[in-house]
N, C-alpha and C positions, 0 to 999 in steps of 0.2 A: 836174736831172730825176731822177737816180738817188737823190738825198737825199729828194726828195718821195715817190718810189715806196717807198723803204725805210720811211719813217715812216708812209705810208698802210697798208702791209702790217702794221706793228706796231699801228696803231690798230685795224684790222680784226680782228687776232688777239685783242686785249684785249677788244674789244666782243663777239666770238663767245664767248670764254671766260666773260665776265661773264653772257651770256645763258644759257650752259650751267649756270653756278652757280645762276642764278635758277630755272631749270627743275628742277634737282636739289633745291633747297631746297623748292620747291613739292611735288615728288614725295614727299620725306621727311615733310613736314608732313601731306600728304594720306593717308599710309599709316602711321599710328601702330600700335604693337604691339597685337594683339588679346588678349594674355595678360591674364587676370584672376586675381589672387591671392586667397587666402582672406580674406574680409572687407575686401578692398581698396576696395569701394564706399563703406564707412563712413569711410575714412581719407583725410585730405587734409593738405597742408602749407601753412600760411598765414604771412604776415608780420604781426608785431605790434610795437607801440611800447610800451616800458616807461614807464608814467605815474609809478609810485612803487615804491620798495622798502619795503614795509611793515615787514618784519622780516627778520633774517638771523642765522644761527648758523654761521659759516664759519671754518675754520682753514686754515692754510697748512702743507704738509709741507716736509721738508728740501729738496725739489727745486722748491719754488715752486708746486706744484699745489694749488689751492683745493678743499677738500671741506666738505660741510655741506649746509644747506638755506636757501633764500630764499623769502619770500612776496612775490609780485609782483602789482601791479595793471597790467594791460596793456589796450591798445586794439587791436582787429583792424584791419589795414590792407587786407586782401584777404579774399575768401571770402564765404560767406553771412552771416557775422556782422560784416561790415565796418562800422566806426564804433562798435560795441558795446564795452563794457569788462567785464573779468572779473578774478577773482583766481586765480592758479595758484601751485602750489608748484614751485620749481625745485630739484631735487636734484642736487648737484654731487658727482661721483665721480671716481676716478682716470681713467677712460676717458671720461667725459662731464662735463668741468669747464667749464661755460658760466657764467661770473660776470657777472651782469646789473647794469647801472647805469641810472639814470634817463635818459630821453630816448634810450635806445639801442634799435635795431631788432633783433629776434630772429626766428627761425623756430620755430614750434610745430607739433607733430603733433596734429592734431585728429581724435579718434575720436568719431564721432557716430552711434551705432546707431539712435537715434530722433530725431524732429524736436525733442523737448523736452529731450533730455539729451545732453550731450557731455562728453568729458574732453580737456583741452588740456595737453600736456607740452612742455617746452622741447626742441627738436631740435638747434639749433645757432645760432651767430651768423649774422646776415644778411650774408653775404660777397659777394653778387652785385655791388653797386656797387664794392666794393674790387677785386674780381677784374677788373671791366671797366676800372677806372683803370689797374691794373697791365698789362693787355694792351695798352691804348692807349699807355701809356708805353713799353712794349717796342717796338711798331711805330714810334713816333716816334723812338726811339733808333736803330732799325735804318735808318730812312729818313734821319735826320740824319747818321749816320756813313757809311752806305753810298751815299748819293747816288742816282744813277740805278739802280745795282744794288740798292740798299737797298729802294726801293719795288717793284722787280721781284720781289725775294725775298719781300717781304711779300705781294704778290699770289699768288705760288706757294704760300705757307703757307696763306693763306685758302682757296685752291682745294682744296688737299689736305684741310684740315679739313672743308670742305663735302662733298667726295666720300665721306670716311670716315663722317661722321655721318649725312648725309642720303641716301646711296645704298647704301653697303656694308651698314651695319647693318640698315636696313629690308628690303633684298633678302634677306639671310640670314634675318631674322625671318619673311619670307614663305615660306620653305621652299626657296629656291634653293640650289644647291651653294655652300658657302662658298669653295671653291677657285676655281670658275669665276667667281664674282662678284668675288673678290679680284683675279683676273687682269684682268677687265674694268675694275675700278676703277683698277688701277695704270697701265693704258695711258694714259688722259687725264692722270693725275697726273704721270707721267714726261714726257709730251709738253709739257704746259702749263708745268710747273715749269722744264724745261730751256730751252724757247723763251723763256719770260719772262726767264730769266737771261742766256742767251747769244745770243738772236735766231735768225734763219733762216740758219744758217751750216753749213759742213761739220763744224765742231767739235760742233755740237748734234746733227747726225745720228750722228756717231760715238758720242757720249755716250748718246743714246737707244738705239742698237743694243746697245752694251756693257751698259747697265743692264738691258735686257730679258734678254739672255743670262745675265748675272750672277745675276739673281733666279731664273731657271729653274734654274741650277746649284745655288743655295741650296736650292730645293725638292727637286731630285733627291737631293742629299746628305742632306737631312733625312729624305726618304722611305727612303733606304737604311739610315740609322742607325736609324730607327723600326722597320724590319723586323728588323734584327739584334738590337735591344734589346727587341723585342716591346712597343713603345709605340704606343698609339692615342689618339684623342681622348677615350677613356673613362678614361684614367689621370690626368686633371687633378684638382686638389683640389675643384673646384666641380661635380663630376660629379653629386652627389645633386641639387643644385638644377637643373642642366641637364636631368636626366632628368625631373624633375617638370614643368619648363617644356615639354619635348619632347612629353610626353603630352597637353598641351593646345594645342600649336601644331605647325607643320610643320618645325621647326628640325632640321637634320641635324647631330648632335653630332660624329660621327666626324671630320669634316674641319675643325672649328673650329680645332683646334690647328695643323694644317698651314697654314691660311689666316693665322693669327696670325704664324707664322714668316715667311711671304712678306712681310707688311706690315712686320715689324720689321727685315728685311734690306734693304728697299727704300732707306731713307735712306742707309745706309752704302755700299751698292753704287753709288748715284747719285753720292755724294760722291767716291768713288775714280775713277769713270768720267769725271767732269768734270775732276778734278785732273790725271789723266794725259793726257786729250785736250787740255786747255789747255796743258800743258807741252810736249807734242809739237808743238802748233800754234806756240808761241813759238819753238821750235828751228827749225821749218820757215821761219818768217818771217825769222829771222836768217840762216839758211843755205838759201836756196831750192834750191841745187844738191845738197843732201844726199839720198842715195838711201834706198831703203826700209829696207835693213839698218841704216844709220846711225840713221835715225829710230827704228826699232824698239829698237835697243840703248839709245839714250838714253831712250826712254820706259820701257823695262823697268827700267833702273837707277833712274830717278826713282820709278816705281811701287813698286819694291822698298823704297826708303826710306820712302815714304808708308805702305805696308802694314805696315811694322814698327811704326810708332807707332799707326796706326789700329786694327790688330788688338789691341794692348794696350788702347786706348781702349774698343773694343767689349767685350772680356772684362771690363774693370773696370765698364763700364755694366751688364752683366748681373749681375756679382757684387754691385754696389751695390744693385740692385733686389731681390736675394736675400739681402742682408746680414743682416737680422733673423732670417730663418729659419735661416741658417747659424750665427748667434750662439746661437740656442736649441739647435740640434743639438750645439754644443760644450758648452753648459752641462749638457745632459742626459748628456754623456759617452757618446754612442753609439759602439758599436764600428764599425770601418771596414767590416766585412763587411755590417753592417746599413745603414750610411750609403750606401755605393756602390750598393746594390741597391734603394734607394727609388725609386719612380716619380718623385717630385718632383725628386730629384737628377738622375736620368737625363734628364728633360725639359730641365732647365736646361742640362745639359752639351750635349745635342743642339742646343738653340737657339743657344747661344754658339758652338759649333764649326761648325755649319752656316753661320751668318752670317759667321764669320771665314774659313772656307774659301772661301766665295763671294767675299769681299773679296780674298783672296790671288790667286784665279784670275782675277778681273775686271781686275786691274792689267795683266798681260801681254797679256790678251785685248784690252784697250782700246789698248795700245801697238801691237799687231799691226794692228788695224782702222784706227787712225789713220795708221800708217806707209803703208798701202796707199791710203788715201783722200787723204792730203795730197800725194802725189807728182804728182797731177794739177795742173800749174802754170797751167791755164786759170782755175781758181777759187782764190781765197784761202781759207784755213781759217777766217778770222774776218772 
C-alpha cells in the first residue's frame, strides 16, 4: 500500500508539473515581444535549399577558413516565396564563412522593402535539425546511463528551460521587476528539479531550503559588492542597445544584471545543497544514533572538500566564458590600473566571487539544517 501511495504521489507530481509547463509555454507564446526594430517589418529569415553552385572563387587561409564568393541557385522552403527559385551571391569572410554545397539547406536573410523587390543574403547554415538531434542524443545518453535518476534529471532540465524561456523572459519584457520575476521563477525550478531528483523526502526539503537561502546570500553579497564598486545594470557592455529597447518598451534595465547573477548562481548552489544533504543523509542511515553535532561535523567536512573543487570549477567556468576578452586585454598590453578599474572586469569579478561565496556558505548551512532535520528518527531522510 505504501509503494502504491508513493508512486501515485510521484505520478501526480509529474502530471501537475507537466501541466504547469504547458501553461507556461502557452503564456510565453501568447505574449511575444512588442519591440519593433528599425525596418524590421521588411526583414525575415527563411530556409532555402541550394539547387546548384553556379560559380565560385574561394580560397582557404592557413587556418582552414574559406574566403571568397559563390553564386548560388536556391529554392525557398519557407516564407512568402516558398517554392520559388532565385540566384544569390554568397560572400565568405573570416567572420561569416558559410561554404554552400549542392542539396544543402541554408538560412537566408530576406530584405523586402516592396512587394516586387527583395535582397536575399546568406545568414548561416541551417542548424535546426542538427541541434535537435544533438539535444535528443544528450537526453538519451542521460537516461541510458542515469536510469531512473537520468529521466528525472532530464525532466528537471526541460522544466528549467521552459520556465526561463517562456516565463522569465516574457515577464521581464512586459516590464515587471527582473529581480522579483527571477525569484518567482526560481521557486518552481528548485522545487520541481529537486523533487524530480530525490522525491518527497526530508533530504529534498533540506536541499530546497538550503538552496533558497544560498541564492539569497549570493544576491546579498552581489548587492554589497555592487554598492562598494559602484556597479549597476547600466555598466554592462550592451547598455546602448538596452537603452534603445527600453525607450520603446517597459523593460527595467537596472535590475537585469542582478537577476542574471541570481540565475547563474542557482545551479551551483543547488548542486552543493543536494551533495551535502545526501552525504549527511547517508551518514545518518549508517549510524542512526549519531547526534546533531556528529552529523554537522561530518557534513561540514564533506562540504568543505566539495566546495574546494566546486569553487575552482565555478571560477574556471566564469574565466572560460570571459577568456577571449581577457586574451584581447593581454594582447593590447593594458596597464593594471586600467584593467582592474574597467566596468567589465569589475562585473565579472563580482559575479564569480558572489557565486563562489554563496557556494562556500551554503555547504555548512546545509550541513546544519540537515543535522537538525535528520535527528528526528520517526522519519527517514530518504
